[in-house]
N, C-alpha and C positions, 0 to 999 in steps of 0.2 A: 314639911310642904315644899314641893318642888316649884321653882320659878318656871311659870308657864304662860305668862301673860305678857303681850307686847302693848307698850303705851297705855297700860291701863292704870286709871287714876280715880280718884274719888270724885264725886260730883261736888264741886264747891262752887261757891259764888264767883261770878266772873271777876269780880274786883279783888277778891282774895287771891285768885289765881294770878292775876297780872302782878299783884305785889309780889307773890312767891317766886315768879319767874324772875323778875327784876333782881330780886335779892339773890337768888341762886346763881344768876349770871355773874354778878359782881363778884361772888365768892370764887367762882371758877377763874375768873380773870385774874384775880388777886393771887390765887394759888399758883397759877401757870407763870406769872410775873416773879414770884419768889422762888418757885422750884420748877423750872420748865422741863427738866429731864424725866420727871416722874411719868409723863405721858409719852415719852419718845418711843418706847418699844410697844405700846398697847396698840395692836391692830384693831381696826374697827371701834376705836374709843368714841363713845358718845358724849360730847362735852355740853350738850344742851340740857339743862336742867329743867324739869318740867313741872316739878311739884315743890311747894314750899312746906317746911315743917309745920306740924300743928303747935298747939300751944303747950300741951303735957309731954314730957320725955317718955321714950319707950327704947327697947332694945331690938335690933335685928342681928341674927346669927347666921353665918354662912360656912358651909362645908364644901371642899373641892372634890370633885368626882372625875375619874380617868375614863374617857371615853374614845381612847385610841383603838381598843378592841371592845366589842360589845360582849355581854351587856356592860353598861357603865357601873364602875365600882369606886369606892373611896380609895384615894391613894394610900399605899402602905407606907413601908419604912422609906424614909426620905434621906438624901444627902444634903450636905451643905449648900449645894448649888440648887437643890430642887425646892423652889420657892414659888409663891404666888402673890399677886398684888391685886387689891380690890378698891375700887373708888366707889363710895357710897355716902349719901348725906352731905356732900360737900367736903369729905375728907378721904385719905388714902392710907391703906395699911398693906405691909408686906409680912407674911409669915411662912413657915415651912408648910410644904404641901399637905402634910398629914395633920396640921393644926387648923383649928377653926379661927375665923375672923368675925369679931363683933363690933357693932356700931351702937352708941347710944345717942339718939336723936329725938327731937320732938315728933310726937305723933303725926305722921302724914306719909306720903308716897314720895320716894326718891328715885333718881335714875342711877343705874348700877352699870359698871364697866369693869372688866377683869381680864387678866392674862396670867400665864404660868410658864415657868422654865422646868422642863422634866427630862432628865437625862441627855441634856444638851439640845432638846427639842423644844421649839417655842410652840405652845398651845394657846388657842384662843376660843373665845365664845363665837361660834361661826354660824352663818346663815346655811351653810351646806350640810348641816347635820340631818340625819335621817330621823331623828327623834322629833316628833311633831310637838309643837308647843315650847321648844327650847329655842330662844332667840338671842341675838348678841346685843340687842338694844331694847331694853324694856324698863318699866317703872315698877319699883318693888315697895310694897307697904311696909312700914316698920311694924316691930311688935311680934314678928314670927321667925321661924327657923328655915333656911333655904338650901337646897342643894345647887351647886354651880358645876354644869357640865362643860368639861374642856375636850376640844377636838383639834386634830391637826388639820386645819382648814386648807391649806394650799400645798400641792406637790410639784416638784421640780424634776426634769429629767436630767440625769448625770451619766455621762458616757465615758467609758474607758476603751481606748483603741490600742490594739498590739500590732507590733511589726517585728519581723525576724524569725517567726516560728514557721516551720514547713506547713504547706497547705493542709488543712484537716486536723492538725495536731491540736489537742485540747489543751486548754488552760483554765485557771480558776483563780477567784479572789473573794475578799469580803469587804463590804462597804456598808457603813451604818449598822454593823452586826449582821448582815445578810450575806450568805454564801452563795455564789453563782458559778456555774461551769459552762464553758462555750467551746465550740469547735470552729467557730467563725473568728474574725479579727476584732470584734467588738463585743463588749458587755454594757448593758443599759440597766440603771436603777432609777426608780421614781420615789422620791423622799420629800418630806416637808422642807420648807426653806431653813437651811441650817448648814454649818460646816461640820462634816463627819470624817472620822478616821477610815483609811482604807489600807489593806494589805494584799500583795500579789504573791502567789506561790510558785515555786519552781516548776517548770514543765519538761520532764523527760529529757534532761541533758541541756536545758536552757535556763539561764538566770534573767530575772526581770530587773529592769531599772526605769523608774524607782520601783523599790520593792515594798514601800510603805510610805504613809504620809497622811494629810488631811486635805480635804477638797470640799469647797463651797458647793452646795446643791446648784444644779443648773449649768455646771460647766464641764468641759471635756479635758480628760487627762490622757496623754500618750504614753504608751509602755513600750520599752524596746528590749526584746529578748536577745541575748547573745549566747551562742553555744559554750557549753562547759566541756564538750568533747570534740577532740580535733580529729577529722576523718582523713584517712590517706587512701588514695585510690591506686590499686595494683592492676595492671592490664595484661590479659593473657590472650595469645593467639594460638589457635590450634595447630598451625603449621600444615593444614590439609586443605587449603582453599582450593587448590587444583582438583580436589576430589568432591568438592561441595555438592555438585549436581548429582552425584551418585549416591550420597548417603541422604536418606529421607528422614532421619531422626534428628532431634536437637542434639547439641553436645552441652555437657554439664561438667562443672568442676567443684571441688570442695577445698578451700583454702581458709586456714585459721578458724575452722568451724563455720565458715559462711559458705553457702551454696549458691552458685550462680549458673546461668543458662543462657543459650542463645539458640535461635532456630536455625542458624546456617553455621557451618565450619568456616565460611569465608568472613564471619563477623567475630570481633573479640568479646571477651567477657570481662567486665570491669567489676572488680571486688572492692568495697569499701570497708576498711577496718579502722577502728577507733583507738586514738592515742598510741599508734604503733609504728611511729616513725623509725625506719632503718632496723626493723625487727625481720627475722627470717622464720619461715614456716614451711613445712612439707605441703605439696599440692598433689591431688589426683584428679584426672580428668577421664571421662568416658563418653561414648557416643550411644545415646538412647536406641534401643532397639537392635543394637549390634554388641557383639562380644569384643569390645575394643577398649583398652584403657592405656593412659600415660601417666607415669609417676615420676616425681623428683623430690628429693629430701630437703631442698632449700631454695626458697624464693624470697627476696627482700621486698618488704613492703614499700609501695611507691614506685616500683620499677616495672618494666615491661618484660614479659617472658613468652617465647615461643617454643611450644612442644616439638620435640624431634624424636622422641623414643616411644612412639605408639606400638603397642603390641595387640595384635587380633588373632582370635581363633575362629577360623572359618570352618563351618560344619557342612560336610557333603553327606547325604544320605542316598541309599539305594533302595529301590522297590522291585521286587520280583525274583531276586536270586534266592536259591534255597540257603538253609542254615549251613553255616560253616564254609561256605564257598568264598574263596579269595577273589578280591577285586582291588583295583589301584588306580590312582589317578596323580597328576602333577599339576601343582598350583603354584603360579609365580616361581617356578623352578624347583619347588619342593615336592619330592616325591614321597608317596606314602601308600601303603596297602593294608588291608584288613580282611579278616573273615567275619567281622561284625557288620551290622547294617549301617553304621556311620564311620566316617573317617574324618577327625578333626586335624586341621593344619594350622601351624602357628606361622604367622607373617606380620610384617609391618602394615599400617593401615595404607589403603590404596585401592586401585581398581585393576585387577589382574586377569589374565587368561588362564583358564584351567583345561587340561586335556585328560579325559578319562579313558580307560583301556577296557575293552569287553573281553572277558574271559571266553576263551574259544573252547569247544569241545568238552564242556563240563558235563560229566556223566550224570544222567537222572537215576531214579531208584530202580529202574528196570535194568541197568547195565551191570555186566559182570556177575549176573546170576548164573552160577554154574551148577546148581543142584536144585532138583524139584522132586515133589512126592505126588503122584496122581491120586486124586480123591473121587471116589464114586459116590454120588447122592442118588439115593433110590427112593422113589415115591410109591409106596406099596398100597396106596388107597385108590378108590375107585374114581376119584376126582382129581383133576389137575390142581397143582398150586397156584396160588393168585399170582398176578404179575404187575408189579414187581413183588418178590417175596424174600423175607428176612430168614435166611437158613441158619440155624444153630450148628457151629462145628466145634466139638470137643476134642482137643488135641492133648495127647501124653507128650508134653515138650520134652520131658526127661530122655525121650527116645531119640531126640534130634540135637542133643547138646553139642555134638561135633559141628553143627551148621549154624547154630542159633547165637545171637548175642545174648548177653545175660538178661536184657530187659525185653527181649524179642523184637527189637526195633528193626531187624532186617528181614522179617517175614512178610510175605504178600502172597496174594491168591489171584491167578490168572485164569482166563479162558485159554483154550488151545490155540487161539490166533494171537496171543500175547497181550490181549486187552486186560487191563487190571480190573479186578472185582473189588468195588468198594467194601471195606472190611472195618470192623470195629472190635477192638480186643477189650472184653468186658473185665475179666478176672484171671488169676493165675498168671501174672505177667512176669515169669521167671523161666529161664531154661531148665530149671530143676522142677518146675511144677508137673505134676502128673494129671492136673485137670486145668487146661487152659481153655477158657470159652471165648470163642470168636462169634461174631455175628456178619454174615455175608448178605450183600443185597444183590440177589439174582435178577437179572433184567428180564429174563424169559421164564415162563412157567414151565414145570416139569409135568409132562402129560401123566395121566393115570397109568399106573403099573409100569413105569419107565424109569431109566436112569440117565444122568448125564455125568461126565468126567471134567473136573477142573484140576488145577494144579496149585500146590502150596510150594513157593519157591523161596530160596535162602540167597540174599546178597551176601557179600563180604560181611564179616562180623562188625566191622567198623562203620558200615554204611547205616545211616539212619533214614529210614523209609518213611517215618512219621513226619509230616503228612506229604509224602511225594505226590499223591493224587490218585485215589483218596484212600489213604492207609492211616488209621487212626486208633485211639484208645479212649477208654472211660476217663473223664475229666480228673478224677482223684489220682489217677496213675502217672499223670505227666508232672515234671519238675515244677512247673507253674500250672496252677489249676486251669484245666481246659485247653492247655497249650496245643495238644494234638488231638483234641476231641473232634471227630468228624461225625458225630452221631446224626446230625441233620442230613448228611449225604447218604445215610444207611437206612434209617427208620422213616415211617410215614409221618410221625410226629415226634419231635424230640425237645427236650428243655433240660439244660445242666445248671441253671440258675447262676451263671457266672456273674460277679460283680454284686451290686447292692439293690437292683431293682428287678421287679418281674419281667420276664422276656415277652416279646410279642407273642400273641395267640393265647395269653393267659391274663385273667383278671381276678381281684381279690375282694372279699367282703370281710370286714373285721368288725365284730360287735362285741366289745368288752375284752376280747382276748389280745394276743400280739401276733404279728407275722414278721419274722426277720428274714431277709434275703441277704446272704453273704457268701457266695460260693456254695449254693445250696439254700434250702429253706427250713425254717423251724416255725411250727405252728404250736400255739399254746393257749389254752382256755382254762384259767385258774378256778373259776366258780360256776354255780349253777346258772343257766341262762346265757353264759358267754359262748360264743362260737366264731371260728374262723373258717373261710371258704375260700379256696383256690379253684377256679373253674376255666374250662376252655371256651373260646369264642366261637369255635366251630364245631359241628356235630362229628361224632365218632364215625370211622368207616364201619361198615356192616358186612361181615363180621370183624372183630379185631380183638387183639390182645393188648392189655395195659400192663405194663411193668414199671416197677418203681424200686430203687435202690434206697431203702428206708431203714431207720432205726425206730423201733415202736417205743411208745410211751413207757414210762416206769410204773404205770399203775394199770388198773383194770380198763380205765378209758384211754385207748390208744389212738393211732391215726387211722382214718377211714379213707379208702379209695372207692369210688363209685361212680354211678351215672344218674343223670336226671334228664327229663324231657324239657326241662326249662334252664336256660343258661343262668347259672349263679343261683339256682333253687336247690334247697336241701330237703331232706326228709320231713314229712309233717307239714311242708308248705303248700300241699294241695295238688302235686303233680305226680305221676309215676316216677319211681326212682328204686334203685337198690344199692346198698353200701356194703363193703366188706371192712371189718375192723381188725387191726393187727395190733395187739398188745401183749404185755409180758405175761399176762394170765391166760390168754386164749387168742386163737384166730378164729373169727366167727363171720358168717353172713349176718350183718347187724340188723338189717331190716329191709323188707322187700314190699313194695307197693306197685301194682300194675294199674293203677288207675280206679280200681273198684274194690280190691281186696287187699288186706295186709297179710303178710307172711312173717313168721319169726322162726327161721330155721335154727338147728342147734349149733352150738359153738364146736370148733375144732380144737386141736391141741394149742398149747401156748406158743407165743412167739418169743423173741428174745430181745433184749435191749442192746443189740449189736447190729450192725448193718447187714442186711440180707435183701434178697429180691423177692418181693411180693408182686403178685400177679392176679389179675381176674380176667375172665373171657366174657365177651359180649356178642350176643347174636340175637337178631330179631325174630329168628325162625325156630328157636328152641325153647322148651319150658325148663330148661336147666340154669342153674347158676353155680359157677365153678370159681373156687379161690385157691391160690397155689403159694407155696413158699419154697424159694429156690428151685422152681420149675417141678415141684412134686405136689401132686393133688393133696390139698388139705381138706377141702370140703367139696363134695359134688352133690348138689340138691336138685331135686325136680319135683315138679307138681303139674299134674295135667291141667289143672285149672288155671295155672298162671300163663298169663297172655302178655308178654312184653311189648311196649310200644315199638313203633317202627324207627324212632330216631332217639338218640341220647347224646348228652354232652358229659365230658370228662369232669369229674368233681373230686378234690381232695378236701378233707374235712376233719376238724377237731371240735369237741364241745366239752364244757365243764359239767360237772355235777357235784356229788359230795367229795369227789377227789377230782384232781386236775386232769384234763386231757391234753396230750402232747405228742409230738412226733417230728422226725427230721427226714428231709428227703435230699438225696444228692443228685439224682437224675431221674427223669419221667420220660416214658416214651410210649408210643403206639406203634404196633407191628402188625403184619398181616397174619391172619389166623391160618394155621396149617389145615389141610383136608381133614375133616372129622375130628380135628383137635390132636391129630398125629403128626409130629414133626418127621420129615423124610429121614431115612437112616443114612449114616456116613461110614464109609470104610476106605482104609488107606493102603495104597500100594507101597513098594520099597522106593528108596532114594534112588535116583537116576540122574544122568547127566543132561543139561539142557539141549534141546532138539534145535536144528537149523530153522524150522519154521517159526520159532518164536524168539530167534536171536537177532536182534535188530541193532543198528548203530546208536550211539548216545544221542540224547538231546543236547541242546547247547543253548546259550543265552546270548542274546544280541540286542543291539538297538538299531538305528538306520544305518550305521557304518561301523568300522572296526575301532575307530578312535574319533572323538568329538572335540572340537574347540570351541569354547564358549569363554565368557568373562562374567566376573561378579565382583562386588565390593567385599574386601576382606572384613571378617566379623560376622558376615551373615550366616543364617542358618536354615534358610528355606531352599537349599540347593538339592533338589531331589533328581537323581538319575534313574530313569525308569528302564529297567531291563525286562526283556521279554523272552519267554522260553519257546524255543522251536523244537519240535519233536519230529521223528522220522515216521514215514509211512512206506512200507517195503511192499511191492507188488512183484510177485513171483510166479513162474510158470515152468513146467518141464514137459509140455505136450506138442510143441511145435517141432517140425524137422530141423536138423541142423542148417544154420545159415539163414533162417527165416527172421525178416526183420519184424519186431512188434513194439508197440508203443502205448503209452498211457499219458493221459492228460488229466492233471489234478489242479484245481484252482485256476485254471487258464494257462499253466505251464505244461509243456509236453517233454517227456523223456522217451528216447528210442534205444532199443537194444540192437547192436550192429552184429552182423555175422561173424565178425572176427572175435568177438567176445564171448561166444557160446560154442557149445558142443552138444550133439544130440544126446538127449537122456539127462543132461545135467540140469540143475536148478539154475535158471536165469532170473535175475531180480533187477528191478528199477527202483530207486529210492528218492523220495520227495521230502521235503521239510515244510511244515506249516506251524502257524502259531498254536501253542499248546491250549487245550480246553476249547478248540473250536470244531465246528463241523465242515470237513472238506469235501467238496463234491469231485467225482472222477468220471471219465469215460474211457473205454477201451474199444477202439475201432476194430471192425472185421478186416481180415487179409486175405487178399486174392493174389493168386499166382497164375502161372500159364494155364493150369488145369485143375487148380483146387481153390475152394474158398473155405477159410477158417473163421468160424463164429465163436467170440469169447463169451464166457459166463464168469462173472457178471459182465454185461457191456456197460453198465453205468451203475451209479450209487454214491454212498456217502460214508465217510469214516469219521469217528470221534477222535480227533487228534490227542495224543497223549494217553489215550485209553486203549485205542486199537492201533498196533504198531505194524501189522502185516495184513496183507490181502492177497489171497491166492487167485490166479487167473486160469480157467481152464479153456481149452479151445477144441471144438469139434469140427471135423472136416467132411467136405463134400468134394470128390475129384472125379475126373473123367480120363480114360485112357485114349491117347491120341497116336495114330499111325502116320509115318512119314517116310519120304522118298529122299535118299541123299542125292544132291546134285553137286557135281564137280565142275569148277569154272577154271580153265587154264589160260595164262597169258604166255603165248610162245614168243613174243618180241623181246628185242634186247633192252627195252625200257619199261618202266613201270606205267601203269594206268594212272590217269590223273586221280585226284582226290578232292572232291568225291567224282564217282564215275558212274555213268548210266549204263548197265549191262542188259543187253537183250536176252530174253529166255523164251524159247519157243517149245511148247508143250502140246503133246498130242493127248488132249483131255479126254478122248474117247476111250483111252487105255485105262483111265481111272474113274470110270463111272460109278463103280461100286463105293468109292469113297467120297466123291463130290456130290456137292448139293446141285 
């Protein structure tokens, strides 16, 4: 039975109650007088006895319960100090907490009071308890067993305050068995009234004082931390404060494994090292964003050191010069030259002047070309070639080994006026090859049934014309992939897949397969239902030829080239299309759909798992489909019912089935379709010496002046010198009479041929220089003499500088015959006439009426 009644008593007669109260009071007073300490520590002790014993004796049994934590439980194993004291029925007993206390009293109701000492904590019967019905002052009838609930009734605030730790440093301690951690300078505990032990732990190089002890609740204890590590400050100065405004980066150093930094070279860096008095360590300093450093092998801790041995590498770069052309400069008195695009110069740190020198008269690719071969290109068809047009030229390079470099780097093609024809070397890139394939971009069409003559020229073998402008080769032929690839300047559409991403103009769809771009593309679809598509974002020209340098898949499912009316749409997706498949087992027109009907043409011969040129021809005006390997017809299919749509997009495709579909493409291009599918024929003349009409001065490279002074901070790397190429344009004529002045104005500059410079019948020329790869406008004025007028052709126009090096001017004349009468004037005097002098002339005009107006 739990005690849960307050002031609960039996109904007794008033007389009996009064007698009991008087007797009980007397007993309590007597007990206090004989043993006053028994109640000294009993909080809330109720000394008023409210009930008197009955006549017959009975026993009351009490058990102590721990209510520090809920639910309340009997006290377990006790220690010698864990005791409890109980006052009941006029007497007091003290026992161990895990022992019951029993009283034998006369039957009746008696007042009860109790306290306990548990683990040094004083516990009471408290009014604050949350257990309803448990009270600190109550009357208890005898003759039963009772549970006595003990609680820590009162809490006090105990504070520990530290000094000596750096701001924000954590510290921790234990008080009354409770662990706490803090980053502020104080820790607070709320505990019952008692004295408790505490202990303070070390904090990252700091010792507490006191480290342990005992503290009464409700008090404040100060803790002082002192460092166990002694720090030494070493100060470093850059020695470059005078240059602080020029260097934008922080400066940083590493000393004894500690890194320090500052935002300005004018400010020092302080390094703290621990327990290192009078020790020596190496140090390295550098300036962020610059290639500058300073090192020394020994600096003593606690000292001050100023750097004086800075070393910087200043990088100068050029832009615009051709490969392997020498250029040079002087920086802070240090001279250096290079044929590379960069020049590094070592100096101390600072801000210095640099002077770069512009190489004059550097010959370009068209200079010193002493031999050429005339090439006649004949269009035998009834329609002209498109404009522009990609002409295939197959050269037996072995016939010209005496003039060619081993890799054909010195071969270029020219029009008769010296203008370079853009060319792209596809294969056979060796002077010993008997079949070297070039593609030339002819600017003008070749009329039906007619021919044009161009020239294949050879520079000295040591001259590299790749890419002079614009002379190039297929990407896989260059030392670095695509280094001299000028396919974009030759073909209507061109992609070499350099790098690791799809180039502009192409998009991909990958469904379960894989697409890898890495200096070429690889498409793979392993299983049925997987496919990979790469398609153009713009429609194909009509008509056009699509070529690809590809490696077919190793199975019957190869790579497919084709066309579709929807960008990114493949066969079976509901729009017209047709595709050509190239695989090791066959080359075939894989599938054709014209929007209403499906066609399944037969397969051609097998392809090979080696690189080869695969092609197909597209035209909206024919019912034919044509696939080629290495420019040889593999399949030519036609069907009168086949009606191709008017527009198509280029598509590359692989799909998987019971075997994987795969393929690789190095380059992909679109070129103009020759008339009726027939490429104009090519014939070669003999090797000849270069003619005057296409022999021009060299191009050269320049900036705004022949030498430039600038300043920059040492260690910088963004110093770019921009060179520009200037090329000549030569105007020549041999139709004017000897001694006739003539002139040309180009880009606002006028050059005039003087009489002393020419002779009748000789080629006279005027030379201008203009920025390469620009369009220069010119005018040629008419010439009037006393009886003739000479009209030039052309009288105005423009030239592509760097591509057209000469322009012929022809004059046509309109003259009149003039009859004249000599007149002799004689001075017979001994002195000369004045100068000027007005001479009178009297004429009989009637004598000359036949001639006079």
